[in-house]
TORKOL-4160 file (C-alpha; in steps of 0.2 Angstrom, whole numbers, padded with zeros to 4 digits, m for minus):
289
<pt num="1" X="0021" Y="m0043" Z="m0088"/>
<pt num="2" X="0029" Y="m0027" Z="m0083"/>
<pt num="3" X="0027" Y="m0032" Z="m0064"/>
<pt num="4" X="0039" Y="m0047" Z="m0067"/>
<pt num="5" X="0052" Y="m0035" Z="m0076"/>
<pt num="6" X="0052" Y="m0025" Z="m0060"/>
<pt num="7" X="0052" Y="m0039" Z="m0049"/>
<pt num="8" X="0064" Y="m0051" Z="m0055"/>
<pt num="9" X="0083" Y="m0051" Z="m0059"/>
<pt num="10" X="0093" Y="m0062" Z="m0071"/>
<pt num="11" X="0099" Y="m0078" Z="m0063"/>
<pt num="12" X="0117" Y="m0081" Z="m0055"/>
<pt num="13" X="0124" Y="m0099" Z="m0049"/>
<pt num="14" X="0118" Y="m0109" Z="m0034"/>
<pt num="15" X="0131" Y="m0120" Z="m0033"/>
<pt num="16" X="0135" Y="m0117" Z="m0015"/>
<pt num="17" X="0116" Y="m0120" Z="m0011"/>
<pt num="18" X="0117" Y="m0137" Z="m0019"/>
<pt num="19" X="0124" Y="m0155" Z="m0012"/>
<pt num="20" X="0142" Y="m0155" Z="m0022"/>
<pt num="21" X="0160" Y="m0154" Z="m0020"/>
<pt num="22" X="0159" Y="m0137" Z="m0021"/>
<pt num="23" X="0150" Y="m0135" Z="m0005"/>
<pt num="24" X="0167" Y="m0139" Z="0003"/>
<pt num="25" X="0174" Y="m0124" Z="m0006"/>
<pt num="26" X="0160" Y="m0113" Z="0000"/>
<pt num="27" X="0161" Y="m0117" Z="0017"/>
<pt num="28" X="0178" Y="m0111" Z="0018"/>
<pt num="29" X="0175" Y="m0093" Z="0012"/>
<pt num="30" X="0173" Y="m0083" Z="0027"/>
<pt num="31" X="0157" Y="m0075" Z="0030"/>
<pt num="32" X="0163" Y="m0059" Z="0032"/>
<pt num="33" X="0172" Y="m0060" Z="0016"/>
<pt num="34" X="0155" Y="m0064" Z="0009"/>
<pt num="35" X="0145" Y="m0050" Z="0016"/>
<pt num="36" X="0159" Y="m0038" Z="0012"/>
<pt num="37" X="0157" Y="m0041" Z="m0006"/>
<pt num="38" X="0137" Y="m0042" Z="m0006"/>
<pt num="39" X="0136" Y="m0027" Z="0008"/>
<pt num="40" X="0146" Y="m0012" Z="0008"/>
<pt num="41" X="0148" Y="m0005" Z="0023"/>
<pt num="42" X="0152" Y="0012" Z="0028"/>
<pt num="43" X="0156" Y="0016" Z="0047"/>
<pt num="44" X="0152" Y="0033" Z="0056"/>
<pt num="45" X="0154" Y="0038" Z="0074"/>
<pt num="46" X="0138" Y="0031" Z="0081"/>
<pt num="47" X="0130" Y="0022" Z="0064"/>
<pt num="48" X="0134" Y="0013" Z="0050"/>
<pt num="49" X="0128" Y="0013" Z="0032"/>
<pt num="50" X="0125" Y="m0003" Z="0022"/>
<pt num="51" X="0124" Y="m0003" Z="0004"/>
<pt num="52" X="0116" Y="m0018" Z="m0005"/>
<pt num="53" X="0129" Y="m0024" Z="m0019"/>
<pt num="54" X="0124" Y="m0038" Z="m0028"/>
<pt num="55" X="0123" Y="m0034" Z="m0049"/>
<pt num="56" X="0115" Y="m0030" Z="m0057"/>
<pt num="57" X="0098" Y="m0025" Z="m0046"/>
<pt num="58" X="0101" Y="m0032" Z="m0029"/>
<pt num="59" X="0090" Y="m0047" Z="m0031"/>
<pt num="60" X="0087" Y="m0055" Z="m0016"/>
<pt num="61" X="0095" Y="m0073" Z="m0018"/>
<pt num="62" X="0100" Y="m0083" Z="m0003"/>
<pt num="63" X="0117" Y="m0077" Z="m0002"/>
<pt num="64" X="0112" Y="m0058" Z="m0001"/>
<pt num="65" X="0099" Y="m0061" Z="0012"/>
<pt num="66" X="0111" Y="m0070" Z="0023"/>
<pt num="67" X="0126" Y="m0056" Z="0020"/>
<pt num="68" X="0112" Y="m0043" Z="0024"/>
<pt num="69" X="0107" Y="m0052" Z="0040"/>
<pt num="70" X="0125" Y="m0055" Z="0046"/>
<pt num="71" X="0129" Y="m0037" Z="0043"/>
<pt num="72" X="0115" Y="m0030" Z="0053"/>
<pt num="73" X="0121" Y="m0042" Z="0068"/>
<pt num="74" X="0139" Y="m0035" Z="0065"/>
<pt num="75" X="0133" Y="m0018" Z="0067"/>
<pt num="76" X="0122" Y="m0021" Z="0082"/>
<pt num="77" X="0137" Y="m0030" Z="0091"/>
<pt num="78" X="0147" Y="m0014" Z="0089"/>
<pt num="79" X="0145" Y="m0005" Z="0106"/>
<pt num="80" X="0148" Y="0011" Z="0097"/>
<pt num="81" X="0135" Y="0011" Z="0086"/>
<pt num="82" X="0116" Y="0014" Z="0087"/>
<pt num="83" X="0110" Y="0015" Z="0072"/>
<pt num="84" X="0110" Y="0010" Z="0053"/>
<pt num="85" X="0106" Y="0017" Z="0036"/>
<pt num="86" X="0101" Y="0005" Z="0023"/>
<pt num="87" X="0102" Y="0008" Z="0004"/>
<pt num="88" X="0105" Y="0001" Z="m0014"/>
<pt num="89" X="0110" Y="0005" Z="m0031"/>
<pt num="90" X="0109" Y="0022" Z="m0039"/>
<pt num="91" X="0092" Y="0018" Z="m0048"/>
<pt num="92" X="0086" Y="0002" Z="m0040"/>
<pt num="93" X="0086" Y="m0002" Z="m0021"/>
<pt num="94" X="0082" Y="m0019" Z="m0025"/>
<pt num="95" X="0072" Y="m0028" Z="m0038"/>
<pt num="96" X="0065" Y="m0040" Z="m0026"/>
<pt num="97" X="0067" Y="m0059" Z="m0027"/>
<pt num="98" X="0078" Y="m0067" Z="m0039"/>
<pt num="99" X="0065" Y="m0079" Z="m0046"/>
<pt num="100" X="0075" Y="m0084" Z="m0062"/>
<pt num="101" X="0089" Y="m0093" Z="m0050"/>
<pt num="102" X="0075" Y="m0097" Z="m0036"/>
<pt num="103" X="0063" Y="m0106" Z="m0049"/>
<pt num="104" X="0075" Y="m0119" Z="m0052"/>
<pt num="105" X="0078" Y="m0122" Z="m0034"/>
<pt num="106" X="0070" Y="m0138" Z="m0025"/>
<pt num="107" X="0057" Y="m0138" Z="m0013"/>
<pt num="108" X="0069" Y="m0142" Z="0002"/>
<pt num="109" X="0080" Y="m0128" Z="m0004"/>
<pt num="110" X="0066" Y="m0116" Z="m0006"/>
<pt num="111" X="0061" Y="m0120" Z="0013"/>
<pt num="112" X="0077" Y="m0115" Z="0019"/>
<pt num="113" X="0076" Y="m0099" Z="0009"/>
<pt num="114" X="0059" Y="m0096" Z="0017"/>
<pt num="115" X="0066" Y="m0097" Z="0033"/>
<pt num="116" X="0082" Y="m0087" Z="0029"/>
<pt num="117" X="0071" Y="m0073" Z="0022"/>
<pt num="118" X="0059" Y="m0073" Z="0038"/>
<pt num="119" X="0074" Y="m0072" Z="0049"/>
<pt num="120" X="0081" Y="m0059" Z="0040"/>
<pt num="121" X="0065" Y="m0048" Z="0041"/>
<pt num="122" X="0064" Y="m0052" Z="0059"/>
<pt num="123" X="0082" Y="m0046" Z="0061"/>
<pt num="124" X="0078" Y="m0029" Z="0052"/>
<pt num="125" X="0062" Y="m0026" Z="0061"/>
<pt num="126" X="0067" Y="m0030" Z="0079"/>
<pt num="127" X="0084" Y="m0025" Z="0080"/>
<pt num="128" X="0087" Y="m0012" Z="0095"/>
<pt num="129" X="0096" Y="0000" Z="0080"/>
<pt num="130" X="0088" Y="0015" Z="0074"/>
<pt num="131" X="0086" Y="0009" Z="0056"/>
<pt num="132" X="0082" Y="0021" Z="0042"/>
<pt num="133" X="0081" Y="0015" Z="0023"/>
<pt num="134" X="0088" Y="0027" Z="0009"/>
<pt num="135" X="0076" Y="0020" Z="m0006"/>
<pt num="136" X="0087" Y="0025" Z="m0019"/>
<pt num="137" X="0076" Y="0020" Z="m0035"/>
<pt num="138" X="0064" Y="0006" Z="m0039"/>
<pt num="139" X="0058" Y="m0006" Z="m0025"/>
<pt num="140" X="0046" Y="m0019" Z="m0029"/>
<pt num="141" X="0042" Y="m0034" Z="m0019"/>
<pt num="142" X="0056" Y="m0038" Z="m0008"/>
<pt num="143" X="0064" Y="m0022" Z="m0010"/>
<pt num="144" X="0047" Y="m0014" Z="m0003"/>
<pt num="145" X="0048" Y="m0028" Z="0010"/>
<pt num="146" X="0065" Y="m0024" Z="0016"/>
<pt num="147" X="0062" Y="m0006" Z="0018"/>
<pt num="148" X="0044" Y="m0010" Z="0027"/>
<pt num="149" X="0056" Y="m0017" Z="0040"/>
<pt num="150" X="0065" Y="m0001" Z="0046"/>
<pt num="151" X="0061" Y="0013" Z="0056"/>
<pt num="152" X="0060" Y="0028" Z="0044"/>
<pt num="153" X="0060" Y="0028" Z="0026"/>
<pt num="154" X="0066" Y="0043" Z="0013"/>
<pt num="155" X="0063" Y="0041" Z="m0006"/>
<pt num="156" X="0073" Y="0047" Z="m0020"/>
<pt num="157" X="0062" Y="0058" Z="m0031"/>
<pt num="158" X="0060" Y="0051" Z="m0050"/>
<pt num="159" X="0050" Y="0040" Z="m0059"/>
<pt num="160" X="0052" Y="0025" Z="m0047"/>
<pt num="161" X="0040" Y="0012" Z="m0042"/>
<pt num="162" X="0038" Y="0004" Z="m0025"/>
<pt num="163" X="0026" Y="m0007" Z="m0017"/>
<pt num="164" X="0022" Y="m0026" Z="m0012"/>
<pt num="165" X="0017" Y="m0032" Z="m0030"/>
<pt num="166" X="0018" Y="m0050" Z="m0027"/>
<pt num="167" X="0000" Y="m0055" Z="m0029"/>
<pt num="168" X="0001" Y="m0050" Z="m0048"/>
<pt num="169" X="0014" Y="m0063" Z="m0051"/>
<pt num="170" X="0005" Y="m0075" Z="m0042"/>
<pt num="171" X="0015" Y="m0075" Z="m0025"/>
<pt num="172" X="0006" Y="m0073" Z="m0008"/>
<pt num="173" X="0011" Y="m0060" Z="0004"/>
<pt num="174" X="0018" Y="m0068" Z="0019"/>
<pt num="175" X="0009" Y="m0065" Z="0034"/>
<pt num="176" X="0022" Y="m0056" Z="0045"/>
<pt num="177" X="0025" Y="m0045" Z="0029"/>
<pt num="178" X="0006" Y="m0039" Z="0029"/>
<pt num="179" X="0007" Y="m0036" Z="0048"/>
<pt num="180" X="0022" Y="m0026" Z="0046"/>
<pt num="181" X="0017" Y="m0017" Z="0031"/>
<pt num="182" X="0000" Y="m0013" Z="0040"/>
<pt num="183" X="0009" Y="m0005" Z="0054"/>
<pt num="184" X="0016" Y="0007" Z="0041"/>
<pt num="185" X="0001" Y="0011" Z="0030"/>
<pt num="186" X="m0013" Y="0007" Z="0040"/>
<pt num="187" X="m0024" Y="m0009" Z="0041"/>
<pt num="188" X="m0036" Y="m0003" Z="0026"/>
<pt num="189" X="m0022" Y="0002" Z="0016"/>
<pt num="190" X="m0010" Y="m0013" Z="0019"/>
<pt num="191" X="m0026" Y="m0024" Z="0015"/>
<pt num="192" X="m0028" Y="m0016" Z="m0001"/>
<pt num="193" X="m0011" Y="m0013" Z="m0007"/>
<pt num="194" X="m0007" Y="m0031" Z="m0004"/>
<pt num="195" X="m0021" Y="m0039" Z="m0011"/>
<pt num="196" X="m0020" Y="m0029" Z="m0027"/>
<pt num="197" X="m0002" Y="m0028" Z="m0030"/>
<pt num="198" X="m0002" Y="m0010" Z="m0033"/>
<pt num="199" X="0015" Y="m0002" Z="m0036"/>
<pt num="200" X="0015" Y="0017" Z="m0033"/>
<pt num="201" X="0027" Y="0034" Z="m0035"/>
<pt num="202" X="0038" Y="0040" Z="m0022"/>
<pt num="203" X="0024" Y="0055" Z="m0020"/>
<pt num="204" X="0010" Y="0042" Z="m0019"/>
<pt num="205" X="0020" Y="0032" Z="m0007"/>
<pt num="206" X="0024" Y="0048" Z="0004"/>
<pt num="207" X="0004" Y="0051" Z="0004"/>
<pt num="208" X="0001" Y="0034" Z="0009"/>
<pt num="209" X="0012" Y="0034" Z="0024"/>
<pt num="210" X="0023" Y="0021" Z="0016"/>
<pt num="211" X="0038" Y="0034" Z="0015"/>
<pt num="212" X="0042" Y="0049" Z="0027"/>
<pt num="213" X="0051" Y="0059" Z="0016"/>
<pt num="214" X="0055" Y="0061" Z="m0004"/>
<pt num="215" X="0070" Y="0071" Z="m0009"/>
<pt num="216" X="0081" Y="0073" Z="m0024"/>
<pt num="217" X="0094" Y="0059" Z="m0027"/>
<pt num="218" X="0109" Y="0071" Z="m0024"/>
<pt num="219" X="0101" Y="0074" Z="m0006"/>
<pt num="220" X="0095" Y="0056" Z="m0002"/>
<pt num="221" X="0111" Y="0050" Z="0009"/>
<pt num="222" X="0116" Y="0067" Z="0016"/>
<pt num="223" X="0097" Y="0069" Z="0021"/>
<pt num="224" X="0096" Y="0051" Z="0028"/>
<pt num="225" X="0112" Y="0056" Z="0038"/>
<pt num="226" X="0105" Y="0071" Z="0044"/>
<pt num="227" X="0088" Y="0061" Z="0051"/>
<pt num="228" X="0101" Y="0050" Z="0059"/>
<pt num="229" X="0112" Y="0062" Z="0068"/>
<pt num="230" X="0096" Y="0072" Z="0075"/>
<pt num="231" X="0088" Y="0057" Z="0081"/>
<pt num="232" X="0102" Y="0049" Z="0090"/>
<pt num="233" X="0108" Y="0066" Z="0096"/>
<pt num="234" X="0092" Y="0070" Z="0104"/>
<pt num="235" X="0086" Y="0054" Z="0112"/>
<pt num="236" X="0091" Y="0041" Z="0125"/>
<pt num="237" X="0098" Y="0025" Z="0118"/>
<pt num="238" X="0090" Y="0015" Z="0131"/>
<pt num="239" X="0074" Y="0024" Z="0130"/>
<pt num="240" X="0073" Y="0021" Z="0111"/>
<pt num="241" X="0078" Y="0004" Z="0112"/>
<pt num="242" X="0063" Y="0000" Z="0125"/>
<pt num="243" X="0051" Y="0010" Z="0116"/>
<pt num="244" X="0054" Y="0000" Z="0099"/>
<pt num="245" X="0054" Y="m0016" Z="0108"/>
<pt num="246" X="0037" Y="m0013" Z="0115"/>
<pt num="247" X="0029" Y="m0006" Z="0099"/>
<pt num="248" X="0036" Y="m0022" Z="0090"/>
<pt num="249" X="0032" Y="m0036" Z="0101"/>
<pt num="250" X="0018" Y="m0042" Z="0089"/>
<pt num="251" X="0030" Y="m0043" Z="0075"/>
<pt num="252" X="0040" Y="m0057" Z="0084"/>
<pt num="253" X="0025" Y="m0066" Z="0086"/>
<pt num="254" X="0019" Y="m0065" Z="0068"/>
<pt num="255" X="0036" Y="m0070" Z="0061"/>
<pt num="256" X="0036" Y="m0084" Z="0071"/>
<pt num="257" X="0018" Y="m0089" Z="0063"/>
<pt num="258" X="0025" Y="m0085" Z="0045"/>
<pt num="259" X="0041" Y="m0096" Z="0049"/>
<pt num="260" X="0032" Y="m0112" Z="0057"/>
<pt num="261" X="0014" Y="m0111" Z="0051"/>
<pt num="262" X="0014" Y="m0102" Z="0033"/>
<pt num="263" X="0028" Y="m0110" Z="0025"/>
<pt num="264" X="0019" Y="m0123" Z="0019"/>
<pt num="265" X="0004" Y="m0114" Z="0011"/>
<pt num="266" X="0016" Y="m0102" Z="0004"/>
<pt num="267" X="0027" Y="m0115" Z="m0005"/>
<pt num="268" X="0011" Y="m0124" Z="m0010"/>
<pt num="269" X="0008" Y="m0109" Z="m0020"/>
<pt num="270" X="0026" Y="m0106" Z="m0027"/>
<pt num="271" X="0026" Y="m0126" Z="m0033"/>
<pt num="272" X="0009" Y="m0126" Z="m0040"/>
<pt num="273" X="0008" Y="m0130" Z="m0058"/>
<pt num="274" X="m0001" Y="m0115" Z="m0062"/>
<pt num="275" X="0015" Y="m0104" Z="m0054"/>
<pt num="276" X="0029" Y="m0115" Z="m0061"/>
<pt num="277" X="0020" Y="m0111" Z="m0080"/>
<pt num="278" X="0022" Y="m0093" Z="m0075"/>
<pt num="279" X="0040" Y="m0095" Z="m0070"/>
<pt num="280" X="0044" Y="m0105" Z="m0085"/>
<pt num="281" X="0036" Y="m0091" Z="m0097"/>
<pt num="282" X="0046" Y="m0078" Z="m0088"/>
<pt num="283" X="0062" Y="m0088" Z="m0089"/>
<pt num="284" X="0058" Y="m0091" Z="m0107"/>
<pt num="285" X="0056" Y="m0073" Z="m0112"/>
<pt num="286" X="0072" Y="m0069" Z="m0103"/>
<pt num="287" X="0082" Y="m0081" Z="m0113"/>
<pt num="288" X="0074" Y="m0073" Z="m0128"/>
<pt num="289" X="0082" Y="m0056" Z="m0124"/>
């Protein structure tokens, strides 16, 4: 199905995630080295730009999630920084979950991934930093989820699609994601779009309130920088930090529920016979290409 083609990317090795002698070598790699290869960081005076950099389509495997989370923490720990801009590749912001890889993981490994996923979303949503997403192309499923967690979204004009299409490929949208998405587009649109799995164009996303601006590709990063500059130069750091915390207190509880109560149900669906057949069929079609 077309939704699967947009959502999923080709698999890469999971050696560092599985018990083996390779884990010793994996543990010796510094986290900063891993982050620097998967997340490209560009420092500015009072903010940083983080660019997702996992070939070919920034699919969200465990390593990219951890690298993003640690990179956000690194920017937050820098007292000279008040904001960050998150962006991706030239035509694909992020293609969502790396299901060809993840469909081969054990339930224990997927439990770890779900916890990492929730931790990363919580870090993005609750950081005191001002976070702008420069959506640089397609953003299905997990790509749209990352953007949802941020404070302002600017989309690149073009024949791109974005949205939470998880239900079209048999995966539930977690409760914390539904709560955050509904904050952005409103309760009715949040319910309708997550339940139908509809993906939309940048212009439609603008009309729904999912994105705040749509600009030409050449203007995406310059406009994001300008919005960041205007935001930081006209507001008090402490006032913005506290206001954001007040407005997002409910999301902390939503993520705790997602992590502690929803994980089993989500994983039950992931490992159901019906869903495993979907994964097998998709992987078979990929191998034939």
